[in-house]
C-alpha positions in Angstrom: -40.1 -40.1 -55.6 -36.5 -39.4 -56.4 -33.9 -41.7 -54.8 -30.1 -41.2 -54.3 -27.4 -43.8 -53.9 -25.2 -44.1 -50.8 -22.3 -42.1 -52.4 -24.6 -39.2 -53.3 -26.0 -39.4 -49.8 -22.6 -39.3 -48.3 -21.5 -36.5 -50.6 -24.5 -34.4 -49.6 -23.9 -34.9 -45.9 -20.1 -34.3 -46.3 -20.3 -31.2 -48.5 -23.3 -29.5 -46.8 -22.5 -30.1 -43.2 -22.3 -27.0 -41.0 -19.2 -28.2 -39.4 -15.6 -28.8 -40.7 -14.8 -32.4 -41.6 -11.3 -33.4 -42.4 -10.2 -37.0 -43.4 -6.5 -37.8 -42.8 -4.4 -41.0 -43.2 -2.1 -42.6 -40.7 0.8 -40.3 -42.0 -1.2 -37.3 -41.0 -1.9 -36.3 -44.6 -5.2 -34.7 -45.6 -7.1 -37.0 -47.8 -10.2 -34.9 -48.2 -11.8 -31.8 -46.6 -15.4 -30.5 -46.9 -16.4 -27.1 -48.2 -17.3 -25.7 -44.8 -13.8 -26.4 -43.5 -12.2 -25.0 -46.7 -14.2 -21.7 -46.4 -13.3 -21.5 -42.7 -9.6 -22.0 -43.3 -9.5 -19.9 -46.5 -8.0 -22.7 -48.8 -9.2 -24.5 -51.8 -9.1 -28.3 -52.2 -5.9 -28.5 -54.2 -4.0 -26.5 -51.7 -4.6 -28.9 -48.8 -5.1 -32.4 -50.1 -1.9 -34.4 -49.6 -0.5 -31.8 -47.1 0.1 -32.6 -43.5 -2.7 -31.7 -41.1 -0.3 -29.4 -39.2 -0.7 -26.8 -41.9 -4.1 -26.0 -40.3 -2.5 -25.7 -36.8 -0.5 -22.7 -35.5 3.3 -23.3 -36.0 4.1 -23.2 -32.3 2.1 -26.4 -31.8 3.4 -28.4 -34.8 6.1 -30.5 -33.0 3.8 -31.4 -30.2 0.9 -32.2 -32.5 3.0 -34.6 -34.6 3.9 -36.5 -31.5 0.2 -36.7 -30.4 -0.9 -37.7 -33.8 1.6 -40.5 -34.1 0.7 -41.8 -30.7 -3.0 -41.7 -31.5 -2.5 -43.9 -34.6 0.0 -46.2 -33.1 -2.3 -46.9 -30.2 -5.1 -47.9 -32.6 -7.1 -44.7 -32.0 -10.6 -44.4 -30.6 -13.4 -41.9 -30.8 -12.9 -39.0 -28.5 -12.8 -35.2 -28.1 -9.3 -33.8 -28.8 -7.5 -31.8 -26.2 -10.1 -32.2 -23.5 -9.7 -29.4 -21.0 -7.4 -27.4 -23.2 -7.7 -24.3 -25.4 -7.2 -25.5 -29.1 -6.5 -23.1 -31.9 -6.6 -23.5 -35.7 -4.6 -21.4 -38.3 -6.1 -19.9 -41.4 -4.3 -19.4 -44.7 -3.7 -15.7 -43.8 -2.1 -16.7 -40.5 -4.9 -15.6 -38.3 -6.1 -18.0 -35.6 -9.4 -18.9 -34.1 -10.5 -21.2 -31.2 -11.8 -24.7 -32.1 -13.2 -27.9 -30.7 -12.2 -31.2 -32.4 -13.7 -34.7 -32.2 -11.7 -37.6 -33.6 -13.1 -40.8 -35.1 -10.8 -43.6 -36.4 -11.7 -46.2 -39.1 -9.9 -48.7 -41.3 -10.4 -49.4 -45.0 -8.5 -52.0 -47.0 -6.0 -52.3 -44.1 -5.3 -48.6 -44.0 -6.0 -46.4 -41.0 -7.7 -43.1 -41.2 -9.0 -40.5 -38.8 -12.0 -38.2 -39.3 -11.7 -34.8 -37.5 -14.9 -32.9 -36.8 -13.8 -29.2 -36.4 -16.1 -26.6 -34.8 -15.3 -22.9 -34.7 -16.1 -21.7 -31.1 -15.1 -18.1 -31.5 -18.6 -16.8 -30.5 -18.8 -19.0 -27.5 -15.3 -18.1 -26.4 -16.1 -14.4 -26.7 -19.2 -15.0 -24.6 -17.1 -17.0 -22.0 -14.4 -14.3 -21.9 -17.0 -11.6 -21.5 -18.6 -13.5 -18.7 -15.2 -14.1 -17.1 -14.4 -10.4 -17.4 -17.8 -9.5 -15.9 -17.2 -12.0 -13.1 -13.7 -10.6 -12.5 -15.1 -7.0 -12.4 -17.8 -8.0 -10.0 -15.4 -9.8 -7.8 -13.1 -6.8 -7.9 -15.9 -4.5 -6.9 -17.0 -6.9 -4.2 -13.4 -7.0 -2.9 -13.1 -3.2 -3.1 -16.4 -2.8 -1.2 -15.4 -5.4 1.3 -12.0 -3.7 1.8 -13.7 -0.3 2.1 -16.1 -1.6 4.7 -13.2 -3.3 6.5 -11.1 -0.1 6.5 -14.1 1.8 7.7 -14.7 -0.6 10.6 -11.0 -0.6 11.4 -10.9 3.2 11.4 -13.9 3.2 13.6 -12.3 0.7 15.9 -9.1 2.8 16.0 -11.1 6.0 16.8 -13.0 4.2 19.5 -9.7 2.9 20.9 -8.3 6.4 20.7 -11.2 7.9 22.6 -11.0 5.1 25.2 -7.3 5.5 25.7 -7.7 9.3 25.9 -10.3 8.9 28.6 -8.0 6.6 30.6 -5.0 8.9 30.0 -6.9 12.1 30.7 -8.2 10.8 34.1 -4.6 10.2 35.1 -2.8 13.2 33.5 -5.4 15.8 34.4 -5.4 14.9 38.0 -2.0 16.5 38.9 -2.5 19.9 37.2 -6.1 20.1 38.4 -5.0 19.4 41.9 -2.3 22.0 41.6 -4.7 24.6 40.3 -7.2 23.9 43.1 -4.6 24.0 45.9 -3.0 27.2 44.5 -6.4 29.0 44.1 -7.1 28.1 47.7 -3.7 29.4 48.9 -4.0 32.6 46.9 -7.2 33.3 48.8 -5.3 33.1 52.1 -2.7 35.6 51.1 -4.6 38.9 51.7 -1.9 41.2 52.9 0.4 43.3 50.6 3.5 41.6 51.8 2.1 38.3 50.6 2.3 39.3 46.9 5.4 37.1 46.2 3.5 34.1 47.5 0.5 35.0 45.4 2.7 35.4 42.3 4.3 32.0 42.9 0.9 30.2 43.0 -0.5 32.2 40.1 2.5 31.0 38.1 1.8 27.5 39.2 -1.8 27.9 38.0 -0.6 29.3 34.6 1.8 26.3 34.2 -0.9 23.8 35.0 -3.3 25.4 32.6 -0.6 25.3 29.9 -0.1 21.6 30.7 -3.7 20.9 30.3 -3.8 22.8 27.1 -0.9 20.8 25.7 -2.6 17.6 26.6 -5.8 18.7 24.8 -3.9 20.0 21.8 -2.1 16.6 21.5 -5.3 14.7 21.5 -6.9 17.1 19.0 -3.9 16.8 16.7 -4.0 13.0 16.8 -7.8 13.1 16.0 -7.1 15.3 13.0 -4.3 13.0 11.8 -6.5 10.0 12.1 -9.3 11.7 10.1 -6.8 13.0 7.4 -7.6 16.6 8.2 -4.0 17.9 8.5 -3.2 20.0 5.5 0.5 20.7 4.7 1.0 24.4 3.8 4.5 25.0 2.5 6.1 28.4 2.9 9.6 29.9 2.9 11.3 29.6 6.3 14.5 30.9 7.7 15.4 27.8 9.8 18.0 29.6 11.9 15.7 32.4 12.8 12.8 30.0 13.5 14.8 27.8 15.9 16.5 30.8 17.6 13.1 32.3 18.3 11.7 29.0 19.6 14.6 28.6 22.0 14.0 32.0 23.4 10.4 31.1 24.0 11.3 27.8 25.7 14.0 29.3 27.9 11.5 29.5 30.8 10.6 25.8 30.4 14.1 24.3 30.9 15.3 23.1 34.2 17.6 25.0 36.5 21.1 24.7 34.9 20.1 23.1 31.6 21.6 24.7 28.5 20.1 24.8 25.0 23.0 24.7 22.6 22.2 25.5 19.0 24.4 25.3 15.9 23.6 25.8 12.3 25.6 25.1 9.1 24.8 26.1 5.5 22.0 28.0 3.9 19.1 29.3 6.0 16.1 29.5 3.7 14.0 26.4 2.9 10.4 25.4 2.0 8.4 23.5 4.6 5.2 23.9 6.7 6.2 26.4 9.4 3.5 25.3 11.8 4.2 21.5 11.5 8.0 22.1 11.7 7.6 24.3 14.8 5.5 21.6 16.5 8.1 19.0 15.7 11.0 21.0 17.0 9.2 22.1 20.2 8.1 18.6 21.0 11.6 17.1 20.6 13.2 19.9 22.7 10.5 19.6 25.4 11.1 15.8 25.6 14.9 16.5 25.8 14.3 18.9 28.7 11.9 16.6 30.4 14.1 13.5 30.3 17.4 15.2 31.0 19.0 16.1 34.3 18.7 19.6 35.7 22.3 20.4 34.7 22.3 18.6 31.3 22.8 20.1 27.9 20.5 19.8 25.0 22.1 20.1 21.6 20.1 21.3 18.6 21.9 21.1 15.2 20.6 22.0 11.7 22.5 21.6 8.4 21.0 22.9 5.2 22.9 22.0 2.0 21.7 21.4 -1.5 18.0 21.7 -0.4 18.3 19.0 2.2 17.7 19.8 5.8 19.1 17.6 8.6 17.7 18.5 12.0 19.0 16.8 15.2 18.0 17.2 18.8 20.3 15.4 21.3 20.1 15.2 25.1 22.1 13.6 27.9 19.1 12.1 29.6 17.8 8.7 30.8 17.8 7.2 27.3 15.3 4.7 25.8 15.4 0.9 26.5 16.2 -1.1 23.4 13.0 -3.1 23.6 10.9 0.1 23.5 12.5 1.5 20.3 10.2 -0.3 17.8 7.1 1.2 19.6 8.5 4.7 20.0 6.1 6.4 17.5 3.0 4.5 18.6 0.0 6.2 20.1 0.0 6.6 23.9 3.3 4.6 24.1 5.6 5.4 27.0 9.0 3.9 27.7 9.3 1.5 30.7 11.7 3.9 32.3 9.5 7.0 31.9 6.5 5.9 34.0 7.3 8.5 36.7 7.7 11.4 34.3 4.5 13.1 33.2 3.4 12.7 29.6 0.6 11.5 27.3 2.6 9.2 25.0 1.2 11.2 22.0 4.1 13.6 21.3 6.4 11.4 19.3 3.4 9.8 17.5 2.4 13.3 16.3 6.1 14.2 15.4 6.4 11.0 13.3 3.1 11.7 11.5 4.1 15.4 10.8 7.4 14.3 9.4 5.7 11.7 7.2 3.2 14.3 5.9 6.2 16.5 4.8 7.8 13.4 3.1 10.7 13.4 5.6 12.4 10.6 7.6 13.1 10.3 11.3 15.5 8.1 13.1 16.4 7.7 16.8 19.7 6.7 18.5 19.7 6.1 22.2 21.7 4.6 25.0 20.3 4.0 28.5 21.5 6.7 31.0 23.6 8.4 28.4 21.1 10.2 26.2 18.9 10.2 23.0 19.3 11.8 19.6 16.5 12.3 17.1 17.6 13.0 13.5 15.1 14.3 10.9 15.8 14.7 7.2 13.7 16.8 4.8 14.1 17.6 1.1 13.2 21.3 1.2 13.4 22.3 -2.4 10.5 24.6 -3.6 10.4 22.5 -6.8 9.0 19.6 -4.9 5.9 21.6 -3.9 5.0 23.6 -7.0 
C-alpha cells in the first residue's frame, strides 16, 4: 500500500478541493491560493501571490474591507462566517462579479498571524433564490390584484345596493306629490262634463302632463345614475353649434320658468366645437332647471358661453337662495340635498349626474355661491377635435 506524507496529503487536499481556499498574512497579502480559486477568479498564481486580498473584491468595497480586515487581525481573529446576513461579491480578473460566501479561520505560525478564507461561489443558489423571490412577488401581486378586484366588486355591489335602497326611499317621497296631483286631476276632469268647463279640463290636463313629466325626469335621473355606476355611458363626440344649441334649449324651457323670471343668454367667440351633444344638453338643462327652481319668481338666470382657442367656458348664474358653505363639499354626491332645500322638490341626483358627465368629457366644474344672493356654476371644456381623433 502506497503511503503519502503530511505535506503531500495537505497539497492533495488544498489543490483538489472543490472550494476556493486563500491564505493571507496579517497585512492582507495573499500567501497562497488553490487551483479552484484561481480558475474561479481567472488569475494564475504569480498574478495574485503577494498582492492584497482586495484585488479579488469589487473596488467599491475596498476601503470598507481594509478596515474590517485590520479589525479582524487586531482583535486576534476567530473562526466565523464572513458578512453574516449580507450579500457578498467577488471580482474576477475581467471585472465581472459573482456572489460568494466566505468562512474565515485564523492561525499562527512562528509568531505570525494568518487567515484562511474558504470561498464558495453561490451564483446558482442566488439565481434560485431570486427566481423564488420573483415567483413569490408575482404570486403576492396576483393575490393582491384578486383581493382588490374582489374588494372592488363587493364595494360596487354595496354601492349599487345602497343606490337602490336610497332610490326606493326617495321614490316613495318624490312620487307621492305628482301621483296625488294626477289622481286628483283625473277625478276633477271627470266632473267637468259641460262644454263651458273646457278651460278647467285643460288646466287639470296640463297638471297631469306636468306631473308625468316630473315622474319621467325622476326615473331618467335614476337610470342615468345606474348607467354611470355600471360604466355604460359612452361619450359620442360631434360638431356642435353651442349658440344654436343653447338658444333652442332656452326656447324649450320657456314654459318651465316661473312667472316673471328671465333667461338671459350671452355668447362670445366662435360657435362650433366638438363635444357630446346629448351629455352637454343634459348638463345645461339640469343647471338651468336648478336655477329656475331655486330662484325667486322675478329673478333672472344668466347663461354665458365663451369659446376661444378651442376652450369652452359655460356658466349658469342665478339670484336664488344659494348653497350653505358646509354643503359645498357634498354638492355632487348622490342624493345629496342642501339643508336649505328640503322644502323644494328634487331627487338630489341632478348635480351628481352633471358632475359625472363633465368628468366623462374631461371637463372641470366649479361652484361659487352665497346664501340668499345666488349661485354660479362654471364648466370648462377643451373642445378641439384633435383631442378625440
